MARVO-587013 format. One line per 8 residues: number of its first residue (from 1); their letters; for each residue x, y, z of C-alpha. Coordinates in Angstrom, 3 decimals, always signed. Each point is the difference from the previous one (the first is absolute). Example, Ala and Ser with C-alpha at 12.3 -4.5 7.8 and 13.67 -1.06 7.14 Angstrom:
<rs>
1	AS	+12.300,-4.500,+7.800; +1.370,+3.440,-0.660
</rs>
This chain:
<rs>
1	MRQQFELN	+41.262,-62.467,-28.286; +0.403,+3.452,-1.458; -2.026,+2.827,+1.572; -1.704,+2.496,-2.281; -0.325,+3.631,+0.913; -2.328,+2.551,-1.501; +0.246,+3.773,+0.075; -3.367,+1.795,-0.047
9	INLTQQLK	-0.226,+3.785,-0.162; -3.303,+1.657,+0.886; -0.744,+3.709,+0.063; -2.185,+1.152,+2.869; -1.001,+3.413,+1.302; +0.341,+0.743,+3.690; -0.723,+3.160,+1.931; +2.709,+0.554,+2.600
17	LTPSVVLK	-0.076,+3.000,+2.286; +3.375,+1.559,+0.661; +0.932,+0.856,+3.608; -0.437,+3.717,-0.748; -3.559,-0.534,-1.313; -0.893,-2.160,+2.999; +1.270,+2.758,+2.295; -2.015,+2.677,-1.832
25	LHLLQLPL	-3.203,-2.050,+0.213; +0.569,-0.685,+3.691; +0.652,+3.652,+0.941; -2.947,+1.222,-2.066; -2.505,-1.857,+2.175; +1.555,+0.996,+3.339; -1.681,+2.766,+2.022; +2.302,+2.752,+1.303
33	VSLEEFLK	+0.465,-1.468,+3.492; +0.975,-3.412,-1.413; +2.269,+1.638,-2.587; +1.899,+1.850,+2.728; +0.439,-3.254,+1.919; +1.210,-1.705,-3.186; +2.587,+2.739,-0.636; +1.184,-0.165,+3.596
41	NEMETNPL	+0.649,-3.741,-0.376; +1.806,+0.556,-3.319; +2.323,+2.531,+1.636; +0.857,-2.451,+2.742; +1.004,-2.712,-2.512; +1.610,+2.139,-2.721; +3.250,+1.778,+1.027; -0.098,+2.176,-3.141
49	IEVEEEEL	-3.216,+1.792,+1.013; +0.472,+3.028,+2.217; -2.567,+2.506,+1.269; +0.618,+3.573,-1.106; -0.480,+1.847,+3.248; -1.105,+3.599,-0.115; +1.950,+2.645,+1.860; -1.329,+0.271,+3.540
57	PVQKLERE	-1.878,+3.254,+0.778; +2.518,+0.888,+2.709; +2.922,-0.405,-2.421; -1.664,+2.221,-2.571; -0.786,+2.746,+2.517; +3.479,-0.018,+1.462; +1.568,+0.088,-3.448; -2.166,+2.827,-1.331
65	AGSDESFD	-0.294,+2.208,+3.089; +2.562,-1.211,+2.501; -2.848,-0.154,+2.478; +0.644,-0.532,+3.718; -3.525,-1.197,+0.623; -0.372,-3.202,+1.975; -1.679,-3.066,-1.452; -1.461,-3.125,+1.539
73	FVFEGGNL	+2.264,-3.013,-0.451; -0.260,-3.676,+0.808; +3.156,-2.048,+0.652; -0.690,-3.646,-0.729; +2.289,-2.927,-0.765; +3.017,+2.258,-0.359; -1.748,+2.168,-2.623; -1.359,+3.539,+0.185
81	FVLEESER	-3.509,+0.636,-1.330; -1.973,+3.219,-0.438; -3.609,-0.192,+1.168; -2.240,+0.774,-2.962; -3.715,+0.589,-0.342; -1.895,-3.225,-0.528; -1.221,-0.580,-3.509; -3.472,+1.201,-0.775
89	EVFPFRES	-2.492,-2.794,+0.493; -2.872,-0.289,-2.408; -3.269,-1.216,+1.477; -2.648,-1.411,-2.291; -3.559,+1.117,-0.215; -2.015,-1.859,+2.695; +0.358,-3.451,-1.478; -1.682,-2.252,+2.534
97	IYDKLKRQ	-1.728,-3.070,-1.434; -3.319,+1.664,+0.802; +0.862,+3.107,-2.030; +1.386,-2.018,-2.906; -3.234,-1.966,-0.211; -2.194,+3.052,+0.469; +1.713,+1.836,-2.856; -0.603,-2.985,-2.274
105	VLLEFDGP	-3.636,-0.351,+1.102; -0.625,+3.631,-0.957; +1.532,-0.671,-3.431; -1.509,-3.400,-0.714; -3.565,+0.311,+1.381; -2.882,+2.387,-0.686; -3.355,+0.819,+1.602; -1.542,-2.567,+2.395
113	DRDVALYI	+2.789,-2.501,-0.768; +2.508,+2.437,+1.436; -1.955,+0.257,+3.265; -0.001,-3.788,+0.340; +3.722,-0.209,-0.797; +0.791,+2.673,+2.597; -2.073,-1.925,+2.560; +2.025,-3.136,-0.794
121	LENLDYRG	+3.169,+2.032,+0.492; -1.197,+1.262,+3.380; -0.641,-3.566,+1.171; +3.352,-1.618,-0.739; +2.063,-1.364,+2.867; +3.712,+0.769,+0.395; +0.892,-2.900,-2.329; -2.338,+1.134,-2.783
129	FLLVSEGE	-2.812,-2.537,+0.526; -3.655,+1.077,-0.090; -1.790,-0.121,+3.359; -3.622,+0.314,-1.179; -1.953,-2.491,-2.107; -1.375,+0.691,-3.456; -3.474,-0.464,+1.484; +0.585,+2.823,+2.502
137	ISSRFGIP	+1.237,+2.300,-2.775; -2.976,-0.968,-2.143; -2.447,+0.910,+2.796; +1.771,+3.243,+0.831; -0.054,+1.346,-3.575; -3.186,-1.707,-1.200; +1.635,-1.706,-2.974; +0.028,-3.687,-1.048
145	PDRVREIR	+2.757,-2.221,+1.458; +1.184,-0.771,-3.533; +0.681,+3.697,-0.528; +1.989,+0.155,+3.243; +2.012,-3.006,-1.160; +0.838,+1.710,-3.309; +1.183,+3.146,+1.794; +2.065,-2.038,+2.441
153	ERFKRLTP	+1.592,-1.931,-2.889; +1.062,+3.297,-1.559; +1.235,+1.264,+3.364; +2.203,-3.072,+0.435; +1.836,+0.900,-3.240; +1.211,+3.321,+1.376; +3.579,+0.342,+1.246; +1.041,-1.728,+2.217
161	SGCGSYSI	-2.057,-2.772,-1.563; -2.084,-2.268,+2.186; -1.219,+2.611,+2.491; -3.703,-0.563,+0.632; +0.300,-3.807,+0.012; -1.601,-2.184,+2.671; +2.650,-2.735,+0.086; +3.621,-0.782,-0.819
169	GELLQVQL	-1.108,-2.249,-2.860; -2.104,+2.733,-1.598; +2.814,+2.510,+0.431; +2.582,-2.295,-1.601; -2.288,-0.759,-2.943; -0.274,+3.724,-0.758; +3.748,+0.526,+0.244; +0.728,-2.961,-2.274
177	EEMGAPRK	-2.502,+1.340,-2.538; +1.777,+3.362,+0.067; +3.319,-1.783,-0.624; -1.494,-1.765,-3.023; +0.309,-3.497,+1.488; -1.604,-2.917,-1.930; -3.658,-0.582,+0.831; +0.713,-3.544,+1.188
185	LIDSLSFL	+2.347,+1.301,+2.703; -2.503,+2.644,+1.117; -2.835,-2.536,+0.240; +2.203,-2.376,+2.004; -0.080,+2.486,+2.900; -3.473,-1.295,+0.776; +1.906,-2.808,+1.739; +2.388,+2.327,+1.840
193	EYISSPST	-0.753,-1.688,+3.332; +1.923,-3.090,-1.221; +3.103,+1.831,-1.231; +2.070,-0.981,+3.051; -0.180,-3.555,-1.403; +1.229,+0.314,-3.642; -1.087,-3.505,-1.018; -3.543,+0.518,+1.316
201	FMLKSGLT	-0.204,+3.455,-1.536; +1.124,-1.270,-3.416; -2.479,-2.879,+0.206; -2.902,+2.333,+0.876; +0.902,+2.770,-2.464; +1.221,-2.173,-2.876; +3.320,+1.838,-0.250; +3.141,-1.753,-1.160
209	KEEFEELL	+3.220,+0.324,+1.999; +1.302,+2.599,-2.477; -3.244,+2.002,+0.225; +0.139,-0.184,+3.800; +3.554,+1.410,-0.041; -1.187,+2.766,-2.341; -2.862,+0.777,+2.387; +2.444,+0.280,+2.904
217	SYLRRCDT	+2.143,+2.419,-1.995; -3.080,+2.227,-0.471; -1.025,-0.284,+3.659; +3.456,+1.127,+1.149; -0.662,+3.315,-1.763; -3.379,+0.516,+1.671; -0.725,+2.283,+2.947; -2.404,-1.597,+2.464
225	RPGEGGEL	-0.336,+3.207,+2.052; -0.328,+2.728,-2.658; -1.526,+2.463,+2.464; +3.175,+0.192,+2.053; +2.829,+2.385,-0.782; +0.097,+3.518,-1.358; -1.801,+1.455,+3.005; +2.710,+2.434,+0.997
233	NTAVKPDA	+1.557,+2.903,-1.859; +3.556,-1.279,-0.239; +2.912,+1.728,-1.688; +0.505,-1.184,-3.567; +2.464,+0.679,-2.783; -1.748,+0.732,-3.275; +1.769,-1.110,-3.164; -1.130,+3.042,-1.955
241	KVWLEENG	-1.863,+3.294,+0.280; -2.642,+0.994,-2.543; -1.770,+3.342,-0.346; -1.592,+2.343,-2.538; +1.680,+3.206,-1.139; -2.082,+3.147,-0.450; -0.025,-0.589,-3.762; -1.562,-3.436,+0.581
249	EVKVEVLL	+3.165,-1.993,-0.734; +0.609,-3.128,+2.078; +3.334,+0.141,+1.822; +1.728,-3.099,+1.359; +2.981,-0.131,+2.338; +1.443,-3.453,+0.616; +1.737,-0.001,+3.371; +3.504,-1.435,+0.013
257	PKFFNFRI	+1.311,-2.442,+2.600; +2.092,+1.266,+2.900; +3.203,-1.561,-1.346; -0.470,+1.017,-3.633; +3.027,+2.317,-0.094; +2.582,-2.736,+0.272; +3.235,-0.001,-1.974; +2.016,-2.891,-1.383
265	NSYYLKHA	+3.559,-0.109,+1.343; +2.274,-1.254,-2.800; +3.125,-0.086,+2.202; -0.284,-3.737,+0.635; -0.556,-0.653,-3.700; +3.267,+1.729,-0.903; +2.154,-1.436,+2.772; -1.214,-3.591,+0.302
273	SREELKKF	+3.016,-2.302,-0.323; -1.073,-3.641,-0.010; -2.106,-1.329,-2.875; -2.683,-1.365,+2.352; -0.268,+3.383,+1.682; -0.179,+1.765,-3.370; -2.897,-2.242,-1.064; -1.862,+0.659,+3.271
281	IREKYQRA	+0.528,+3.770,-0.282; -1.099,+0.066,-3.663; -3.220,-1.824,+0.909; -0.719,+2.442,+2.837; +0.795,+2.954,-2.273; -2.412,-1.274,-2.668; -2.673,-0.605,+2.645; +0.361,+3.594,+1.263
289	LWLKKAID	-0.375,+1.365,-3.546; -3.122,-2.093,-0.557; -1.402,+1.242,+3.289; +0.418,+3.653,-1.005; -1.707,-0.606,-3.342; -2.806,-2.068,+1.550; -0.878,+2.755,+2.480; -0.026,+2.605,-2.786
297	QRRETLER	-2.230,-2.199,-2.158; -2.343,-0.665,+2.943; -0.450,+3.749,+0.469; -0.595,+0.639,-3.714; -2.485,-2.870,-0.398; -1.954,+0.847,+3.152; -0.185,+3.656,-1.055; -1.337,-0.905,-3.458
305	VLKELFNR	-2.566,-2.469,+1.357; -1.259,+2.366,+2.714; -0.219,+2.901,-2.446; -2.186,-2.084,-2.302; -2.109,-1.327,+2.893; -0.719,+3.440,+1.446; -0.622,+1.597,-3.371; -2.949,-2.404,+0.017
313	QKEFLKDG	-0.807,+0.693,+3.679; +0.384,+3.780,-0.243; -3.424,+0.609,+1.539; +1.121,-1.697,+3.211; +2.878,+2.477,+0.275; -2.613,+2.769,-0.138; -2.634,-1.243,+2.453; +1.470,-3.045,+1.769
321	KTLKPVTL	-3.124,-2.042,-0.853; -0.537,-0.685,-3.689; +1.599,-3.187,-1.324; -0.223,-1.282,-3.559; +0.411,-3.626,-1.117; +3.642,-0.533,-0.982; +1.673,-3.347,-0.719; +3.623,-1.103,-0.146
329	SEIASSLS	-0.416,-0.978,-3.650; -1.227,+3.499,-0.933; +3.058,+1.607,+1.595; +2.335,-2.550,-1.595; -1.547,+0.544,-3.430; +0.345,+3.799,+0.253; +3.663,-0.247,+1.023; +0.807,-2.866,-2.425
337	IHESTVSR	+1.398,-2.156,+2.797; -0.976,-3.420,+1.327; -2.871,-0.265,+2.478; +2.256,-1.887,+2.437; +2.350,+3.014,+0.089; -2.880,+2.259,+1.029; -1.064,-2.534,+2.616; +3.523,-0.155,+1.464
345	ALKDKLIE	+0.316,+3.794,-0.010; -3.218,+0.484,+2.005; +0.358,-3.058,+2.268; -0.076,+0.976,+3.705; +0.692,+3.670,-0.832; -1.410,+2.819,+2.149; -0.924,+3.277,-1.689; -0.234,+3.338,+1.804
353	TPFGVYPA	-2.780,+2.169,-1.449; -1.424,+3.355,+1.156; -2.691,-2.048,+1.795; +2.204,-2.506,+1.813; +2.143,-3.071,-0.642; -1.587,-2.910,-1.907; +1.175,-3.333,-1.395; +0.485,+0.220,-3.774
361	AFFLSKHV	-2.505,-2.867,-0.388; -2.699,+2.308,+1.394; -0.019,+1.906,-3.310; -0.461,-3.052,-2.218; -3.253,-1.485,-1.280; -0.917,-1.822,+3.227; -1.772,+3.214,+0.957; -2.586,+0.613,-2.714
369	TSSHQEEI	-2.306,+2.995,+0.157; -3.761,-0.488,-0.075; -0.228,+1.781,-3.357; +2.364,-2.554,-1.526; -2.071,-2.808,+1.519; -3.047,+1.355,-1.797; +1.898,+0.047,-3.300; +0.933,-3.661,+0.453
377	KRAIREII	-3.568,-0.915,+0.946; -1.357,+1.749,-3.110; +2.501,-1.899,-2.157; -1.005,-3.319,+1.627; -3.674,+0.731,-0.606; +0.675,+0.851,-3.675; +1.961,-3.222,-0.506; -2.754,-2.106,+1.572
385	ESEDKKRP	-2.750,+1.753,-1.971; +1.799,-0.722,-3.287; +0.849,-3.657,+0.763; -1.551,-3.043,-1.649; -2.750,-0.958,+2.462; +0.404,-3.656,-0.894; +3.718,+0.164,+0.807; +0.452,+2.733,+2.632
393	YSDSKIAE	+3.432,+1.152,+1.022; +1.659,-1.315,+3.155; +1.481,+2.482,+2.454; +3.490,-0.954,-1.240; -0.999,+0.761,-3.602; -1.510,+3.328,+1.056; +3.289,+0.868,+1.751; +1.840,-0.729,-3.287
401	LLKEKGFK	-2.391,+2.213,-1.978; +0.353,+2.776,+2.581; +3.776,-0.161,-0.409; -0.463,+0.640,-3.723; -2.000,+3.094,+0.943; +2.791,+1.241,+2.275; -1.373,-1.233,+3.356; +2.395,-2.375,+1.736
409	VARRTVAK	-2.132,-1.783,+2.606; +0.076,-3.482,+1.502; -2.712,-2.625,-0.517; -1.135,+0.285,+3.624; -0.367,+3.778,-0.447; -2.271,-0.603,-2.995; -2.067,-2.423,+2.099; -0.226,+2.518,+2.840
417	YREEMGIP	-1.145,+2.889,-2.218; -2.409,-2.252,-1.921; -1.642,-1.109,+3.251; -0.192,+3.599,+1.225; -1.964,+0.864,-3.157; -2.334,-2.931,+0.615; +1.106,-1.842,-3.150; +0.005,-3.808,+0.395
425	GAFKRKVK	+2.877,-2.263,-0.996; +0.479,-1.524,-3.460; -1.888,-3.209,+0.859; -3.149,+1.880,+1.044; +0.262,+2.426,-2.954; +0.064,-2.832,-2.523; -3.078,-0.233,-2.201; -0.739,-3.500,-1.310
433	GG	-0.846,-0.245,-3.665; -3.434,-1.119,-1.112
</rs>
């Protein structure tokens, strides 16, 4: 029996990232401390990378002046070292969890609401859980319990999210909402007490095995004790310094890693004899070249992104208080780069300002001023007033319409602001036809 063979040719498009691009993307998202550790590891595995050591102070003095002065030396492991002044340590502005939350309360709340929010802050335990009931707060301030609940819901959305919760389940629900988890996964936390038995939990919550695995992946990213950490002023390494010149221009200095001034030794490349050795050396040589370029591109990209960010947050550089709503997409659009590039550039970065050291995320739209809140509320009210009363808009639809007006807000934010204005939901706003 004769076999028949067919030859089919299909054209397909595939996006493949080259090793150099992968390296650039990886280094872009690394904070300075991690970048230095990465470079240290590269130097240990790549024989072509050598650190360019600066001339020791004692060598320079002896060469220039023939000085007979004595210096402090340390003899260790058969090597002679000159004792040098320790590097200057930068300490951040008092960034305890309490102070982080207080700063946000002062930005996010006004009038009597601010007093209630500050009282909530004062009554958190060391883990971030609220120690007083909503009823006690209601009695103390003479406001309805529902109003206390609304303020507490807003408080729980501050950073770190979940502070002000009464239970682990409530805390995790908030954190999953902030991550954008599906509603079904968030609602399943009502059965958190059964999670130690996956089969029972899935039966109670209605989750499939795949959804349960997805839930676990979200829970691994949660912090069940958000109030802990950040209490002490510890030395940090900022990734960049930002300040205002006298003429009002924003200046950005991206700090370079400790081992940036490395050189590539081409000796091995020229004198490798065996073919296998030549291949190994060529690969290491190419890797070293990519590394140099990736570090340069990281510096250039971070400088551009920070310049654009702080041109929008210039008022903060003047008073250390005023923050404007800024999103990743706005920065990306202005610089004509992808939003993911901006996200990588700002990820885990620390910025030294004239008023202390802050995470880059602090200057993004999570922290919205009260004046901007009022603008959004006015826009929501206008949309609702102009809607068809027989077919009122849902909160999701209102969020879409707000986006068209230039306000990028989530559905739950629309619901929160609508409730604060005393406007009922779409179902209650619906007017039945006669």
